[in-house]
Structures are given as C-alpha cells and as structure tokens.
C-alpha positions as CSV (number, residue, x, y, z in Angstrom):
1,M,-23.7,32.9,-18.5
2,N,-23.4,35.1,-21.7
3,R,-23.4,33.0,-24.7
4,F,-23.1,33.9,-28.1
5,A,-26.0,33.6,-31.0
6,L,-24.5,31.1,-33.5
7,A,-27.5,30.5,-36.0
8,S,-25.9,31.9,-39.0
9,L,-22.3,31.3,-38.0
10,T,-21.5,27.5,-38.1
11,I,-17.8,26.6,-37.8
12,P,-16.2,23.2,-38.4
13,C,-13.6,21.6,-35.5
14,L,-12.8,18.7,-36.9
15,T,-9.1,19.0,-35.7
16,L,-9.4,20.2,-32.2
17,A,-6.2,21.2,-30.0
18,A,-4.3,19.1,-32.2
19,A,-1.5,17.0,-30.3
20,G,1.2,19.2,-32.1
21,Q,0.1,22.0,-30.2
22,C,0.4,20.9,-27.0
23,T,3.3,20.6,-24.8
24,S,3.2,17.9,-21.8
25,V,4.6,19.5,-19.0
26,W,4.9,19.1,-15.3
27,D,2.6,20.3,-12.7
28,G,3.4,20.1,-8.9
29,S,0.5,22.0,-7.5
30,L,-1.3,18.9,-6.0
31,G,2.3,18.2,-4.3
32,L,2.5,22.0,-3.0
33,P,2.9,22.0,0.2
34,G,2.1,17.8,-0.4
35,I,3.3,15.9,2.4
36,D,5.6,16.6,5.3
37,R,7.6,12.9,5.9
38,G,7.0,9.7,4.0
39,Y,6.3,8.8,0.8
40,I,2.8,8.4,-1.7
41,Q,2.7,5.0,-3.6
42,P,-1.3,3.6,-4.6
43,M,-3.5,6.1,-6.6
44,M,-6.9,5.4,-7.8
45,N,-9.5,7.8,-8.9
46,W,-13.2,7.0,-7.6
47,D,-16.8,8.4,-7.5
48,D,-18.2,7.7,-4.4
49,G,-21.2,9.9,-5.7
50,T,-20.5,13.1,-5.2
51,G,-17.8,13.2,-7.8
52,E,-14.8,11.9,-8.8
53,R,-11.6,12.1,-6.6
54,L,-8.3,11.4,-6.5
55,Y,-7.4,9.1,-3.6
56,V,-3.7,8.8,-2.6
57,G,-1.7,6.0,0.0
58,G,1.5,5.2,1.2
59,S,3.5,6.1,4.7
60,F,2.9,9.6,5.4
61,N,1.8,11.6,8.5
62,A,-0.5,13.9,6.8
63,V,-1.0,15.5,3.2
64,R,-1.0,19.5,3.5
65,G,-1.5,19.5,7.2
66,V,-5.0,17.8,7.0
67,P,-5.4,16.1,10.3
68,G,-6.4,12.6,10.2
69,S,-5.1,12.1,6.5
70,T,-2.2,9.7,7.8
71,I,-1.6,7.0,5.1
72,L,-4.5,7.9,2.9
73,A,-5.9,10.7,1.8
74,Q,-8.1,12.5,-1.0
75,W,-7.8,14.9,-3.6
76,D,-10.5,17.0,-5.3
77,R,-9.0,18.5,-8.8
78,D,-11.8,20.7,-9.4
79,T,-11.0,22.7,-6.1
80,N,-7.4,21.7,-5.7
81,T,-7.8,20.8,-2.1
82,W,-7.2,17.5,0.4
83,D,-9.1,15.8,2.7
84,R,-9.0,12.9,5.0
85,V,-11.2,9.7,4.1
86,G,-13.5,9.1,7.1
87,T,-13.6,10.2,10.5
88,P,-11.7,8.6,12.0
89,G,-9.8,7.1,9.2
90,L,-6.9,4.6,9.0
91,S,-5.3,3.8,12.4
92,T,-1.6,2.6,12.0
93,G,-1.8,1.7,15.8
94,S,1.1,1.6,17.7
95,T,3.8,0.8,14.8
96,N,4.2,2.7,11.2
97,G,1.3,1.8,9.3
98,F,1.3,2.0,5.1
99,L,-1.0,1.5,2.1
100,T,0.3,-0.4,-0.9
101,N,-3.1,-1.0,-3.3
102,I,-6.2,1.1,-3.7
103,M,-8.8,-0.6,-5.9
104,P,-13.0,-0.3,-6.4
105,F,-14.5,-3.7,-6.3
106,E,-18.3,-4.7,-5.2
107,V,-18.2,-5.7,-1.3
108,L,-21.5,-7.1,-0.1
109,G,-23.4,-6.2,-3.2
110,E,-22.3,-2.8,-3.3
111,E,-19.2,-0.9,-5.2
112,R,-17.0,0.0,-2.5
113,L,-13.0,1.4,-3.0
114,V,-11.1,-1.2,-0.9
115,V,-7.9,0.0,0.5
116,A,-5.3,-2.6,1.5
117,G,-1.2,-2.2,2.8
118,F,-0.7,-2.6,6.7
119,F,-3.1,-0.9,9.3
120,A,-4.4,-1.6,12.7
121,S,-7.9,-0.5,11.6
122,A,-11.0,1.6,9.3
123,G,-12.4,4.0,11.1
124,G,-12.5,1.9,14.4
125,V,-14.4,-1.1,12.4
126,A,-13.8,-4.5,13.8
127,D,-11.9,-6.8,11.8
128,T,-10.7,-4.3,9.6
129,R,-6.6,-4.9,9.7
130,S,-4.8,-4.6,6.7
131,I,-7.9,-4.5,4.5
132,A,-10.9,-2.5,4.7
133,A,-14.0,-1.1,2.2
134,W,-15.1,2.4,1.9
135,N,-18.3,3.9,0.4
136,G,-18.1,7.3,1.0
137,T,-19.7,7.4,4.3
138,E,-18.4,4.1,6.0
139,W,-16.2,1.3,6.4
140,I,-16.5,-1.7,6.3
141,S,-14.8,-5.4,7.2
142,M,-14.1,-7.6,4.5
143,S,-13.7,-10.0,7.1
144,A,-10.0,-11.1,6.2
145,E,-9.5,-11.5,9.7
146,L,-5.6,-11.1,9.3
147,P,-3.5,-11.1,12.9
148,S,-0.8,-8.5,12.8
149,P,1.8,-8.2,11.5
150,Q,0.3,-9.7,8.5
151,S,0.1,-7.5,5.2
152,I,-0.9,-7.4,1.6
153,W,0.8,-5.8,-1.1
154,A,-0.4,-7.0,-4.2
155,M,-4.0,-6.8,-5.7
156,T,-5.7,-7.0,-8.8
157,T,-8.9,-8.3,-10.3
158,G,-9.5,-11.3,-12.3
159,D,-11.0,-14.5,-13.1
160,V,-9.1,-17.9,-12.2
161,G,-12.0,-20.3,-12.1
162,Q,-14.6,-18.9,-9.8
163,G,-15.8,-15.5,-11.5
164,E,-14.4,-12.0,-11.7
165,N,-12.9,-11.8,-8.2
166,L,-10.6,-9.3,-6.0
167,I,-7.1,-10.9,-5.7
168,I,-5.0,-10.0,-3.6
169,G,-0.9,-11.0,-2.4
170,G,0.9,-10.9,0.7
171,A,2.5,-12.7,3.5
172,W,0.2,-14.4,5.6
173,P,-1.0,-18.0,6.9
174,E,-4.7,-18.1,6.1
175,I,-7.2,-15.4,5.6
176,G,-11.2,-15.1,6.6
177,G,-10.5,-18.6,8.1
178,T,-10.1,-20.4,4.7
179,F,-6.9,-21.4,4.0
180,G,-5.1,-19.2,1.3
181,A,-1.8,-18.7,2.2
182,D,-0.4,-15.7,0.5
183,L,-2.5,-15.8,-2.5
184,A,-6.6,-15.5,-2.2
185,Q,-9.7,-14.1,-3.8
186,W,-12.8,-12.1,-2.4
187,D,-16.1,-12.9,-4.6
188,G,-17.9,-10.0,-3.1
189,D,-19.0,-12.1,-0.2
190,E,-16.5,-14.1,1.1
191,W,-13.0,-15.4,0.7
192,L,-12.0,-18.6,-1.2
193,P,-8.4,-19.9,-2.0
194,I,-6.3,-20.0,-5.3
195,G,-6.2,-23.3,-6.2
196,D,-5.0,-25.6,-3.4
197,G,-4.4,-22.7,-1.6
198,S,-0.7,-24.1,-0.9
199,G,1.0,-20.5,-1.3
200,I,4.3,-19.7,-1.3
201,T,7.6,-21.4,-0.2
202,G,11.1,-19.1,1.2
203,G,13.6,-19.1,3.2
204,F,13.6,-15.3,4.2
205,S,10.5,-13.5,4.4
206,P,8.5,-14.8,1.8
207,T,6.2,-12.3,0.2
208,V,3.7,-12.0,-2.8
209,F,4.5,-8.0,-4.1
210,A,2.4,-8.2,-7.4
211,A,-0.1,-9.9,-9.4
212,Q,-1.5,-9.6,-13.0
213,M,-4.3,-11.4,-15.1
214,F,-2.8,-12.0,-18.4
215,D,-3.4,-14.3,-21.7
216,D,-0.1,-14.9,-23.4
217,G,-2.6,-16.9,-26.2
218,T,-2.8,-20.0,-24.0
219,G,-5.3,-18.8,-22.2
220,P,-5.8,-16.0,-19.2
221,A,-4.0,-16.6,-16.1
222,L,-2.6,-15.1,-13.0
223,Y,0.8,-14.3,-13.0
224,A,2.2,-13.9,-9.4
225,G,5.5,-12.1,-8.8
226,G,7.7,-11.6,-5.1
227,R,10.2,-12.4,-3.0
228,F,9.6,-16.4,-2.4
229,D,11.3,-19.8,-3.4
230,S,8.4,-21.3,-5.1
231,I,4.6,-21.2,-5.4
232,G,2.3,-23.8,-5.5
233,F,5.4,-26.1,-4.9
234,A,6.2,-26.1,-8.6
235,P,9.4,-26.1,-9.7
236,N,11.3,-23.3,-11.4
237,T,8.9,-20.9,-9.8
238,A,11.3,-19.0,-7.6
239,V,9.7,-14.9,-7.4
240,F,7.5,-15.5,-10.4
241,G,4.9,-18.0,-11.4
242,R,1.2,-18.8,-12.8
243,F,-1.6,-20.2,-12.0
244,N,-3.3,-22.0,-15.2
245,G,-6.7,-22.4,-13.5
246,T,-5.3,-25.4,-12.5
247,E,-2.3,-25.7,-10.9
248,W,0.6,-23.6,-10.2
249,E,3.7,-23.3,-12.9
250,A,6.8,-22.1,-14.5
251,V,6.6,-19.2,-17.4
252,G,9.1,-20.1,-20.3
253,G,11.5,-22.2,-17.8
254,G,11.5,-19.4,-15.4
255,L,13.0,-16.4,-13.9
256,N,16.5,-16.8,-11.8
257,P,17.3,-14.7,-8.5
258,E,20.5,-13.8,-7.9
259,D,20.5,-13.6,-4.3
260,F,18.1,-14.2,-1.0
261,L,16.7,-10.7,-1.2
262,S,15.6,-10.7,-5.2
263,S,12.2,-9.9,-5.8
264,I,9.5,-9.1,-8.4
265,N,7.8,-6.4,-7.5
266,A,5.6,-4.8,-10.8
267,M,4.2,-6.1,-14.3
268,A,2.2,-4.3,-16.7
269,V,0.6,-5.6,-20.1
270,F,1.8,-3.4,-23.1
271,D,1.9,-3.8,-26.9
272,D,5.3,-2.3,-28.3
273,G,3.5,-3.1,-31.6
274,T,4.7,-6.4,-31.9
275,G,1.4,-7.4,-29.9
276,E,0.8,-7.8,-26.5
277,A,3.4,-9.0,-24.0
278,L,3.9,-9.0,-19.8
279,Y,6.7,-6.7,-18.4
280,V,8.3,-7.9,-15.3
281,G,10.5,-5.7,-13.3
282,G,12.2,-6.1,-9.7
283,S,15.7,-6.5,-8.4
284,D,18.2,-8.6,-8.6
285,V,16.2,-10.7,-11.5
286,F,17.7,-12.4,-14.8
287,A,16.3,-14.8,-17.6
288,P,18.7,-17.5,-18.5
289,G,20.1,-17.0,-21.7
290,Q,19.2,-13.3,-21.6
291,P,21.5,-9.5,-20.7
292,F,21.3,-8.7,-17.1
293,S,18.6,-6.2,-17.1
294,S,16.0,-4.7,-14.8
295,V,12.6,-5.5,-16.7
296,Y,11.9,-8.5,-18.8
297,K,9.2,-9.0,-21.7
298,W,7.1,-12.2,-21.6
299,D,6.0,-12.9,-25.3
300,G,4.5,-16.5,-24.4
301,V,7.2,-17.8,-26.2
302,A,9.9,-16.4,-24.7
303,W,11.9,-13.9,-22.0
304,S,13.7,-11.1,-23.0
305,A,15.9,-8.3,-21.8
306,I,14.2,-4.5,-22.3
307,G,16.6,-1.6,-21.9
308,Q,19.7,-1.6,-19.4
309,E,19.8,-2.3,-16.3
310,F,20.0,0.3,-14.0
311,G,20.2,-1.3,-10.4
312,G,17.9,-0.6,-7.7
313,R,14.4,-1.8,-7.3
314,V,11.3,-1.5,-10.1
315,T,8.5,-0.5,-7.9
316,D,5.7,0.3,-10.7
317,L,5.3,-0.3,-14.4
318,K,2.5,1.6,-16.4
319,V,1.4,2.4,-19.7
320,W,0.5,6.1,-21.0
321,D,0.1,7.7,-23.7
322,D,1.1,11.0,-23.4
323,G,-0.1,12.5,-26.9
324,T,2.8,10.8,-29.1
325,G,1.3,7.3,-28.6
326,P,1.0,4.5,-25.8
327,A,4.3,3.9,-24.2
328,L,5.8,2.2,-20.7
329,Y,7.0,3.8,-17.8
330,V,9.1,2.4,-15.1
331,S,9.4,3.9,-11.5
332,G,11.7,2.9,-8.9
333,T,13.7,3.5,-5.6
334,A,17.7,3.5,-5.7
335,V,17.9,3.8,-9.3
336,P,19.7,7.3,-9.9
337,D,20.6,6.7,-13.6
338,I,16.8,6.8,-14.7
339,Q,16.3,9.4,-12.1
340,Y,13.6,7.6,-10.4
341,V,11.0,7.4,-13.3
342,A,11.9,7.0,-16.9
343,K,10.1,6.2,-20.3
344,L,11.0,3.2,-22.9
345,E,12.3,4.6,-26.1
346,G,13.3,2.0,-28.6
347,D,15.6,-0.5,-26.0
348,E,16.7,2.6,-23.7
349,W,14.8,3.6,-20.2
350,V,15.3,7.5,-20.5
351,P,14.4,9.5,-17.8
352,L,10.9,11.0,-18.0
353,A,11.7,15.1,-18.6
354,G,14.2,15.2,-15.8
355,G,12.7,13.1,-13.8
356,A,12.9,13.2,-9.4
357,A,16.1,14.8,-7.9
358,S,18.0,12.7,-6.0
359,Q,18.0,15.3,-3.4
360,P,16.3,16.4,-1.3
361,A,13.6,13.8,-0.5
362,T,10.5,14.1,1.6
363,S,12.4,11.6,3.9
364,G,15.5,10.3,4.4
365,S,18.9,11.2,2.4
366,F,17.5,10.1,-1.2
367,A,14.5,10.2,-3.4
368,S,12.2,6.9,-4.5
369,V,9.6,7.0,-7.1
370,F,7.6,4.3,-5.6
371,G,3.6,4.6,-7.7
372,L,2.3,5.7,-11.4
373,H,-0.9,6.5,-12.2
374,V,-3.1,7.4,-15.1
375,W,-6.0,9.7,-14.7
376,D,-8.0,11.2,-17.6
377,G,-5.0,11.6,-20.0
378,D,-2.9,12.4,-17.4
379,L,0.3,10.9,-15.1
380,Y,0.3,11.0,-11.9
381,V,3.5,10.4,-10.2
382,G,4.0,9.5,-5.9
383,G,7.0,8.5,-4.0
384,N,9.6,10.2,-1.8
385,F,11.0,13.2,-3.3
386,T,10.7,17.0,-3.8
387,L,11.8,18.4,-6.8
388,V,11.0,17.1,-10.1
389,G,12.0,18.4,-13.9
390,D,14.8,20.3,-15.6
391,P,14.4,23.3,-14.6
392,A,13.1,21.5,-11.7
393,I,9.8,22.6,-9.8
394,E,9.1,22.0,-6.7
395,A,6.1,18.7,-5.9
396,R,6.2,17.2,-2.3
397,G,5.5,13.3,-2.5
398,I,3.6,13.7,-5.8
399,V,3.1,15.5,-9.1
400,R,1.1,15.6,-12.6
401,R,2.7,15.0,-15.9
402,T,0.2,16.5,-18.3
403,G,-1.0,14.8,-21.4
404,C,-1.7,15.8,-25.2
405,A,-3.8,12.9,-26.1
406,T,-7.0,14.0,-28.2
407,P,-9.9,14.8,-25.7
408,D,-12.5,12.1,-26.0
409,C,-14.9,15.4,-25.9
410,Y,-13.5,18.6,-27.0
411,A,-16.7,21.0,-25.1
412,D,-15.6,18.7,-22.0
413,F,-12.6,21.2,-21.3
414,D,-12.4,20.4,-17.4
415,D,-12.8,17.0,-18.2
416,D,-15.0,15.9,-15.4
417,G,-17.1,14.1,-17.6
418,R,-20.3,16.5,-18.0
419,L,-20.8,19.7,-20.0
420,S,-21.4,22.8,-17.7
421,L,-20.6,26.4,-16.8
422,F,-17.2,25.6,-15.7
423,D,-16.3,24.1,-18.9
424,F,-16.4,27.7,-20.6
425,L,-14.4,28.9,-17.6
426,A,-11.7,26.4,-18.0
427,F,-11.6,27.2,-21.7
428,Q,-11.4,31.1,-20.5
429,N,-8.5,30.6,-18.4
430,A,-7.0,28.5,-20.8
431,F,-7.1,31.4,-23.5
432,D,-6.2,34.4,-21.2
433,A,-3.3,31.8,-20.3
434,G,-2.2,32.1,-24.0
435,D,-2.5,27.9,-23.6
436,T,-2.9,26.4,-27.7
437,A,-5.3,24.3,-26.0
438,A,-7.7,27.4,-26.8
439,D,-7.0,27.4,-30.3
440,C,-10.4,25.4,-31.3
441,D,-10.4,26.4,-35.0
442,D,-6.6,24.7,-35.0
443,D,-5.6,28.4,-37.2
444,G,-2.3,29.1,-34.9
445,R,-3.8,32.0,-33.2
446,L,-6.2,32.5,-30.0
447,S,-9.2,34.9,-31.3
448,L,-12.9,35.7,-30.9
449,F,-13.2,32.8,-33.4
450,D,-11.8,30.2,-31.2
451,F,-15.0,31.4,-28.7
452,L,-17.5,30.5,-31.5
453,C,-15.7,27.4,-32.4
454,F,-16.2,26.4,-28.4
455,Q,-19.9,27.4,-28.7
456,N,-20.2,25.0,-31.4
457,A,-18.7,22.1,-29.8
458,F,-20.7,23.1,-26.7
459,D,-23.8,23.1,-28.5
460,A,-23.1,19.9,-30.7
461,G,-22.5,18.2,-26.9
462,C,-20.8,14.8,-26.4
463,D,-21.9,11.5,-27.4
C-alpha cells in the first residue's frame, strides 16, 4: 500500500464528514435481484466468528436464486453477496413456512443466533420445529417440543424475576414440557414459565405478536401485545398487558379492540424529548378518551394518540438517527396513505422519501413493509415490494436507507469495526465518485489534502 510520509504535515480533522455534507439516499443494491416471490421481515446483524453479516428471514423461495436460502439467508455487505444458512437450512415441510424473529442469545453455554417462526426443522435436527439456534456451523435444538402447527411471533430479552432471559410469545399450549402457554422464557438451558404460565385467552386464534421490556417509572416490566381477550386472566388486558414481576395487569386502564381481529403487533421505546415512553401499534385498536390513531404512546401516566390513523396494520416500529437526530419510524401493510414506511415528524406520519410503491409487489397485488432494522447507522427495510423512493429505484424485498450520523471513527471508512487496506479502498472509491463524505478536511472540495487528512486519521487509529 502506498502511504504518504506525513512527518512534517499534520492536518486536524475535527469535523470530519459533517452531517450537513451527507445526503441520506435509498440503496437498492442488496435487493437486486432480491427475492423472486414472498416477503422479508426479521433482520439481524451478527458475527459468527468469521465476520459480521446481515441475516434476513421471512417467507420467500430464495434470495438471488441461492439454493437452500428459503425463508432464511445471510448477506455479506463487503462483497454484496448472499448465501444460505446451513446445509441443509430450514425446512418448511409440506406447507408454507416463515420466520418472524432473529436474535443472538446464549444457548447451552454458547452465543448462537436464535431463529423463530413457523417451520418444520432446522438442518434436519430433531426437535427444532419453529425455533432453533445456529452458531455458524451447526443447528441445535432448544428442546421446545412444539407440535405442528404452533408458531412463535414475538421475541425479546429481559429480566422478569429469573435473570436476563430470552422471552418469546406466540400461540401454543405449553413449551419444553413446561406449562407456559403463549409466553415463556429461556434461561440458556431450559424453558421456564412467566408468572404462573396461564398465558392468554381468546375466542379467535389468540396469539402474542409483540413483547417489549420497559420501565415507565414503576420498575422494569414485560409488556405483551397481540390478539387476545385477556392475559393472565387480568381485567382490561384485551390485546395488551404487562407482567410486573408478580402478576399480569392492565396498562393505564387498557386499550380497546374494535373487533375480534384487532391486535397489537409492534412496540418500541422512544424519547421524543420529554422522556422515554412506550409506543405501540397494531390494527383497529384505540385508547379510551383519545382520537383514533394507528400508534399510541404510554408515558407511565396516560395513553396518547401519536399521529394520524392511516388504517391497515402496523408491522414494526423502530428508532433511527439519519444524522438529523433520533426519530421514530413505522412500517405497515395495507397502509398506502403512508406509502408503507414513514417517519414521525411533529404529530404526523410522513412517508419516508417516497416510501414503497403500491405496485408492483413481489407477491400479490399490493406492496407491504414488514420489518425495519438499524445496522451501523443505516436503516434496512424489508417486505413485499419492488420499487422504493421518488424517483423510484428497483429493490426486490429489501432496501437500505443510508444514514448520515457522524461515524464513531472516521478512519474506519468501510465501517467494519477494524482498520485495514479496505478503508483506503473505500475512501478512494468515495473520492472518485465525488462523495462529500471523502471531504475529510471539511473545506468544501475534494483534493489531495483530503487524502493527507485521511492518512492522519488512520495513523491516529480508533479508540
């Protein structure tokens, strides 16, 4: 590598690649050609020891035609290539399978990537129906003993009185031989109930769709939402309730479903400048005394409507900083009013830079966005779409919205967590493309001095 001798020249780089110089854009490269049919929902970045990759799940036949990548695949951003996960990977059996959650957690003494949803088995390993763990080499059973057609829809981590455990929700009578109807926790070795394990009640396919730990000022608690009449037999817990470490209870008098299909599907903790609060979204649910809205906020004292009602179903809520400050983003299905993905601006949900086009979709007649994920300052959007933005660009099922937040270390230009030749190559590419991110000395133009500035930053290293 040709390195400049800078013994007598030092250029301070105190305002490297200022946010004002960056433009957040849609990048569809990882979605070309993307999925043929179906949709993408859960996404998670994880390093199995050979490098960090993006793992994506959902219900699709394959990504970029890679054999065996049905419902689960991994993307290497350094090479922009897709690959399967395991040989064989997940088997859907004789019916349609899907993934709803992907999350790292310790399983039998080793951190693994836990995947959950509805599938027949993982890598042909016994007792891996609907939930299994991957360590980069092999699949392992978590002894869930879930019979078909039971499915898992929610996953989070938290301490509900028995240590920091993996918490899951869905629809089942018991798990791992433990009476833990519809909600349970994994301590790394075995399944345990939450509370008395009484779970939820309901007349039409009762299911827990979302789970989130949150402290509203009264102490950490597990909040659970879905489609059900009550949880833990507590009053006023239709579609939503919390476990306070001892029992299930209503939250602020509860939320009201409009009909038997009403549900809570997504939750996120966000601070709008007035303190952290819990935001929840779903379908046909309202807070008493509040205007109808698709998203509501619980601040520990009262419920309040957030933004307008845009119909359809909220599928995800995520906090992301695009370089202008943290903000709340929402995705949904059957929500053309917000173009399927939107940002909360003031008290209004505004389509994110044109959102996703209504048509065409990868499957069916209309588009949807099902999952949002933040990785290294960028927002990844997954769903059932082929076009995003205005003007539209092509991206089949997955797209990235680049962020402009100030990097933790400017010299780590390819943002892979280490300094190497590839950072120089990434800087050179940005410089050749006229990208203002390469204006290291922040003088408003690209020149040799930017290379000298970058060399200084590289030599200084990253803390």
